[in-house]
C-alpha positions as CSV (number, residue, x, y, z in Angstrom):
1,M,118.8,125.3,112.5
2,P,116.7,127.7,114.5
3,F,113.0,128.0,113.8
4,T,110.1,129.6,115.6
5,V,106.6,128.3,116.1
6,D,103.8,130.9,115.6
7,I,101.8,130.7,118.8
8,N,98.8,132.3,117.1
9,L,98.9,129.6,114.4
10,V,99.1,126.9,117.1
11,T,96.1,128.4,118.8
12,E,94.1,128.6,115.6
13,C,95.0,125.0,114.7
14,W,93.8,123.7,118.1
15,Q,90.6,125.8,117.9
16,E,89.8,124.6,114.4
17,Y,90.7,120.9,114.8
18,G,90.9,120.1,118.6
19,E,94.2,118.4,117.8
20,F,97.4,119.0,115.8
21,P,97.2,117.3,112.4
22,E,100.6,116.3,111.1
23,D,100.2,118.1,107.8
24,H,99.1,121.5,109.3
25,E,101.2,124.5,108.4
26,V,102.1,125.1,112.0
27,F,104.6,122.2,111.7
28,Y,106.1,123.3,108.3
29,L,109.3,124.8,109.7
30,L,109.8,121.9,112.2
31,C,109.4,119.4,109.4
32,A,111.7,121.3,107.1
33,A,114.4,121.4,109.9
34,L,114.0,117.7,110.6
35,G,114.2,116.9,106.9
36,K,117.5,118.7,106.6
37,L,118.8,116.7,109.6
38,K,117.6,113.5,107.9
39,E,119.5,114.4,104.7
40,A,122.7,115.0,106.8
41,I,122.7,111.6,108.5
42,L,125.5,110.3,106.3
43,I,127.6,113.4,107.1
44,F,127.0,113.0,110.8
45,D,127.9,109.3,110.6
46,E,131.2,110.1,108.9
47,M,132.1,112.8,111.4
48,F,131.4,110.6,114.4
49,S,132.9,107.5,113.0
50,A,136.1,109.4,112.1
51,S,136.3,110.7,115.7
52,I,136.2,107.2,117.3
53,E,139.6,105.7,117.9
54,P,140.2,102.0,117.1
55,G,139.4,99.8,120.1
56,E,136.7,102.1,121.5
């Protein structure tokens, strides 16, 4: 899930707040990508558990 971070938005955020608030729009795409990965945890668990041979 590729995403890009707008460096101008990062700069504006830092200049405005002096930090990076969690809920700032600069993190929207990252949060969306992480949310999709979180939703897929069960799928990853199934894939990896199916690939493990008994006794490993």
